[in-house]
N, C-alpha and C positions, 0 to 999 in steps of 0.2 A: 365283474367281468366287463371288459370294454371291447367294443367291436374293433376288428382289425384295422379299419381305415382311420380310427382315432387313437390308436395305441401310441403313436409318436408324440402325442400331446399330453404333457404332464402339467404341473402347476406353471402358470405363466411367469415369466421373468419379472413382471411387474409386481406380482404377489410376493415372490421370493424376496426381492430387494426392499419392498415396502415393509415386510416383516423384520428384515435386518435393520432397517431404519428405526422402526419402533423399538426393537430390542436394545438398541444402542443410543436412543434419544438423538438420532442423527437428523440433520437437515436433509429432507428427502428431495433430491434433484433427479430422482429416477423416474417416477411416474409423472406424466405430463398433464397436470391439472392445476388450475389457478387457486390461489388462496384468498381471493376477494370476489365479491358477488358482481353480477351484471347490473345493468341500468336500473335505478330505483323504481321508475315508473313501470318498467316491464315486470318486476317482481310484484308490484302492487296489483297489476292486472291479473296475474295468476291467482293471487289471493282472492281478488274480487270474483273471479270466475268460479272458484270453489264455493265461496260464500253465497253466490247467487244461483247455484243449482246446476252448473255445467260439469257434472260429475259422472255422466253415463257415456256409453259408447259414442265415439266420434264417427262421422261417416267413413266408409272404408278407404277412400282416397285421401282423407284428411279433412279438417275443418276448412271450409271454403275461403275464409278470410286469410288463412295462412297460405293456402295454395295460390291465391291471387297475389299475395305479397311476394312469394317465391317466383311466381310467373313474371311479375314486374321487375324484380331484381335481376332476373336472368334473361329477360326479353324473349320469353317463350310462351306459347299458348298454355292456358291453365290445364288443358287436357294432357299436357306433357309432364305434369307434376304429381308425384306420389309422396305423401308424408309417411315417414317410417319411424321406428323406435330407435333413434340414433343412426349414425352412419353405418355402424356395424351391421344392423339389420338390413340396411339398403345393400350393403356389399354381399352379405350372405344370400339374400333373396335374389339378387341379380345373377349370382353364380348358379344357385339352385334352379332358377327359372329359365336360364338361357344356355346352360352348358349341359350336354348329355354325359352320362357315365362313360368313362373311357376316353373322352376327349381331353385335350391338353389345354392348360391355361398357363401362359407365361407371366411370371412375376419379375419385377425389377429388384435386384438384390443390392443392399439389404432391404427387406420388406416388412411391413407391419404384420404382426403374427396372425391377425384374424383372417388375412387372405388365405394362408395355408389351410386353416381350419375350414373355411368355407369351401375350398376346393375339395378337401377330403370328404366333407359331408355330402357333396354332390357326386362322389364316386369318380371324380375326374383326376387327372394327373398334373402335378405341379412341375413346371420347368422354370428354373431360376436362371436369370441372365444378369450378371453384375453390372452396376454402373461403371463408367470409366472415369478415371481421375482427369480433371482438366484444371490446370493451375492448382489452386488451393481448395478446390471444391470438386463436384462431380457432375456428370451429365449422362443422359441415356446413350447407350452404345447401339445405334441402330444396325450397323453391320452384324454385330453379335446377335441381336434379336432376329434379324433376317435368317441367320444361320440356324437358329433354334426353331424356326417355324417348320412344321411338317403338315402333312395332309390331315392330321388329327387336331391341329391347333384351332381352337374356337375363339379364344379371347386373350387379350393382353390386359393386365391390370397395371395402371400407372398411378403415381401419387406425386403431385407437384403443386405447391411446395412440399418437399419430400421429408417424410419421417422415416428414418431417424437422422438423416444427414444435414438437414437444413438447406439442401440444394434446391435451386429452381431450374428446371430443364430449359435449355436454350430454344430460341425460336427455330433455328435450323434443325435441331434435333427433333422437335415436335413436328415440323413439316415433313421431314424424312420419314418419321414414324407413321404419320397420316398417309403418306403415299404408299408405304408398305401395306398398311391395313386395307386400303382401297384395292390395291393390286391383288392381295391374297384373300380378300373378303373376310376380314377379321373384325370381331367386336372389340371395343375398348371400354373397360370399366375404369373411369377416371375419378379417383378419390381426391377431392379438392376441399377437404375440411379446413385446411389452413389458407384458403384462398385470400382472405383479408389480412393475413398476418405476414406482410412483407416489409422489408426494411430498406431505407435509402432509396436508390433509384431502381431497385429490383421490381420487375413486373410479373404478375401472374398471367400465365397464358393458358387458354382453354383449347384443348384439342378438338372439341366438338364444333368450334367455329371455323375450322379449316375445311377446305374443299373436300366434299365427299364424306365428311365425318358426322354430320348431324344425324344421319339415319343409322349409324353404327356405334354411337357413343352413349353410355349411361353415365351421367355426371352424378356424383354423390357429394353431398355437403351436409352441414349440421349447424345448429345453434350453439353447440357445446363450446367450441373454441372461439367463435365470433363474439358470443355474449357471456362467456364465463359461467355457463350453466351445464357442466358436464353431467350432473345428476338428473337433469330433465329428460335426457335421452330423446331428443326431438331432432330428427334429421329428415332428409328427403332424397329422392332419386328423380332425375330429370332425363327424359328420353322421349322419343317419338311414341305415339300410342301403340304402335306395333311391337316395339321393344318393351315398353312399360307393361304390356299385358302379361308377359312372362314373369316380370318382377312381382306384379300384383298377385298372380296365381300362387307364387311361393309365399309371399308375405302374409297373405290372408290366413294361412295355416301355421304361421309362426307365432304372431302376436294378435292377429286379426286387425286391431287398430292401435294407434298411439294414444298416449294420455291426453284427455280432452282439455283440461284447464290450461295447460301450458301452450297450446297451439295459438290461442288468441293473443297471448302475451308475446310470443315470438313474432307473430304477424305484425304487431305494433312495433317491435324493435327493428324489424327489417325496414319498415316504412319510415321510422322517426328517429332512430338512434345512431345515425351515421357519425355524428360528432363524437358520441361516446366511444365508438369503435376506434376512431382516429386517436383519441386520447389514450385508450388502452394500449394501442400499438406503440404509441410514443413511449409509454412507460415500459413496455416490453423491450423496446430498443435500448432504453437506458439500462435495464437489467442485463441485457445481452452484453453491453459494453463493460459493465462491472464484472461479469463472470469471465469474459474473454481476458480482460486485463489480469484478473486474479489467477486464472489457469496458467497464463503465460508467466506470471511472476513465480508460480509454483514450479516452473520448469517444463511445462508440457507444450508440445506443438499444437496449436489450435487451428482448425480449419474454418474457412469462411462460412458464415451462416447468412443466407439471404432471405429466409422465411422460416416459419414455424416457431415452436417453443424451444428449439434444441441447438446446442453447439456440440461439435465432436472434437475431442482432443486425442492425440496420439500420446499414450502414457509410457511408451518405451518398454513395455512388458506385457505379459499375458493379461488381456482385458478382463477375463472372467475372474482370475485370481485377484487381480487388483480391486475389482468391485466387491468381491467377498470380504476383503480386508478393510476397505475404506470406511465403512460405518464404525467399526471398532477403533481403528487407528486415527481417523480424522474427524469422525462425527458427521460424515456426509455420505449420502447414497447416490449411486449413478447406475447406468445400465451398460453392459458390454454389447457392442454392435454384433458380436458373433451370435447373439441370441436371435438375430433377425436374418440369418443366412443359412443356406445349404452348403456353401463353399466358404468356410470361415477363414482360411489362411490370409487372404488380402486384408482382412478386417481384425485380425487377432490382437492388435494393440490399440484399437479404437474404442473410445468410451463416449457415450452420450450423456450429457448433462442438460437438464431442463431448467430454463430460466423464467418459468411462468409463475413466479412468486413475487411478493412485494420487494422493492429495492432493499429494505433493511434485512430481509431474509437472505437475499443473495449476498449482501455484504458480510453477513455472519458466516455463510458457507465459505466465502473467499477467505475470511480470517482463519477459519479452521483449516482450510487446505494449505495455508501458508504458515501454520504454527509449527 
């Protein structure tokens, strides 16, 4: 038996498509995780931490070395930093700790599926507002968000660089959204796990830095995407102590604390591995180019990707049916964008492909797509 508020959530699309990939020996461009490890010294430090006895509970707010590294990386006081078990826990704890049952949370559609689950767990109501098409990419539609705000709206969840579209929200869009949030006294949960994964002249923008937003924004990020350690589940929330108190109160009863040995390793990486991140992003950019060219040669319209691991293609048919057939027919797995929506019609032909693999794997996927 499943409680009513969770009945809409079945097996995630990622599990479904990964199983289809395994069953068909397909190249898995569905789930967004890398196939190479992070910086060597960072991995060694984690091993050393285990070997030298750092295996018991970490402090509730996180290991101080990591909190200090996050603090320096974001130019905030260390009291504004909470270490979490991945970004997913930071998101869930923020909603659980700061949104009352029955209040509304606006999500930007298409949205990462854990937002919907966190809102449901909190007994709140999800309100989805679609992105707007701008040229060959997308941006936040602030007039539509304004129209969706009611007296019950407590929070808006944004994600830029944006999963699943690869869009980066415009400076004007972010400023307009910030003005709306100040005017209506709304919190913003800003998922920035892809903050370092931008391409070309694209720039990541942080809404918390805009006027009036520091005291109403919870920034969430993670080591997973920045340092290729999705299995370490080491993330963080950044907010004023007043806001962070609500996040902490929920987090302490979810996992209590994060894994101890990884925290010193991530602290090192934040301080010392900037060049490694730049090299990783350069390789990602190469993989993006290979995949875009391959999708275009296969006859699909490809949207611009300014950040993240993902490129979106219009496949000219129902995306769900296309993705179900693709592993068997072409030996490649992908994700339909309709899995991330409440209003699927505008997205029904859009498919997300992840390029977070080694270049030779992306080339093999392209070869299969064009066979």
